[in-house]
N, C-alpha and C positions, 0 to 999 in steps of 0.2 A: 648173181643167186638164181636159182631156178624156183619156179612157181609152179606148184602142183594144185589142180583144182579138183575137188572130189563133189560129185552131185549125189544127194540122197533124196530123190524124187518119191516120197513117201505116198503121196496122193497122186501120182502121175507126173508128165510134163507137158506144156505147151510154151509157144514161142513167146507169148506174153509174161508167162509165169517165170520161165528160164531168166528173159531180160530184167525183169523185175528182180530176181535173186541176184542176178550178177550186178544191178545198179546198187542194191544194197550193200553189197561187198565192196565195189568199186563206184561210188557215187561220183566221181571226177568222169566218169565216162558218159553221166547224163546229158550235159550240154552237147558234146560234140556229137552223141547219138540223135538228139533231137535236131542239130544242124545238117546231119547226114539225112535223117528222114525228111526234113524241110526242103532239102535240095532234090527229092525226087519229085517228078512230074505224077502228081497225084490229083484226083479231082479236088476242087476248092473245098469241098464240105468234108474231106477227111481229114482229121486233127489227131495228131499224137501228141501224148504228154505224159511226164512221170509226176505222180502225185503221191504225197504221204496217205499212208492206210492204217487206221485204227479201228477195227470192228469191236474193241472189248476184249478179243482173244489174241488176235495177230496184229503186228504194227509192221511197218516197213513200206517201201515203195510200192507202186503199183504201175504197171506199164499200160496206158490205156489208149486204144485207138477209137476214136469217135467216127460213127458214120450217119448219114442220113436215115431217119426212121424209115424202115421197109413197109410198102403199101400192103404187104402181106406175109404170113409165115413162109411163104414160098417165093419171096422175091428177094434173091440173092445172086450174085454174080457168078457166072461161069466163064472160067477163062481156060484155054488149052494149055498144056504144058509148054508147047510152041510159042505161044503168046506171052507167057511169062517169061521164057528164056530171051525172046527179043526184047521185052520191055526190060529185063534187068540189062541185057548187052547194051540197050541203048540210054542206060542213066548214067548220072554222074558219080556213081559209086566207084571207092577206088578198088583196084584190081584183087585185092585180098578180100573184101567183103564181097563182093560180086562173084568170086570164085566159091567162097563158102555158101552163099545164098543159092546159087546153081547146085551145089552139092545136096543141100537140104532139098530142094525141089525133086532132082533127080530121084533121091530116095524114096521121097512119096510118089512120085510118078511110077517107079519100079513097082512099089507094093500094089498102087491101084489098078497098074497094067496085069499084075497077077490075078487080083482079087475079081478083075472084070474080062479077064481073058484077052487082052489086046495087046497091042504093041505100044511100049513106053511113049513114041511120038505121038500116038493116037489118043492120049489120056488127056480128058478134060475133067478139070478139078471143079468142084462145086463149092462147098464152104472155103476149101483151100484156095480158091480161086478169087476169094473176095478181097477187097483192098484192106480188110483189117487182116486178115491172115497173111497176105504179102508183105505188110508192113511189120507184123510179129516177126516173120521169118528173116527179113532184113534185118530187124534189131538183134535176133538171135546171133545172126551172120557178123555183125558188127562187133558185139560184145565179146565172141569168140575171138576174133581176129585182133581185137585192141586190148584183152585181157593180158596177153604176152605170157601165157602159160606153157610151160615146156611139156606138161603131161596133164592127163586128165583121167579120172575114173568115175564110174556110176555104180552106185549100188543096184541090187536087182530091182526091176520095175515090178510094180504090183501087178499081178498076174490076172486077178479077175477070173473071168471064164476062160482066158486063152491059155493055150498050152506052153509048158516051159520051154519047147523048142521055138515057138514064136517069140516068146519074152527074149529069150537069148538072142533071137535074130535082131530084134529091136535094139537091144543093148549093144550088140557088136556094130550096128549102123550109127548110133549115137557117137559111139567111141570114135569111129570112121570120120564123121563132120568134124570132130573136135581136133583131130589130126590133120585134116587137109591144110 
């Protein structure tokens, strides 16, 4: 039997939101995901957990990565695309998850390079280079790999002030990551 997964990101999409939505649909992936994250060489104070969420409006799982409190609003990690690739290559991630995590970071690096007028290999991530974002992306890669879907589709992303062309490109890239 083939499984098709459709994403309907009415408010956008981020790694933690995607992981949480997938864990709501496939709760059996929560424990192996946390084991995988636990096997990464992360700083001791970085913790990932799946928690129940109920704010009176929405209920479901939340994928939460906790970090030490920053000393200032400007205190966050910066990592180059090269550093992140080396980190992933040296990790204990299985090959499929590693490949998908690389693909996600590649797409982000290509977008950053275009915006900043630099080469992909020269990209330095700011917020995306922080440990919580790295864990979110590895979690997204894990659930894509483990979901076992034979096909994926995505509703149109909210455009906000972005052009239709930009939104269409983002959607096609999201499809690409899921197909890898």
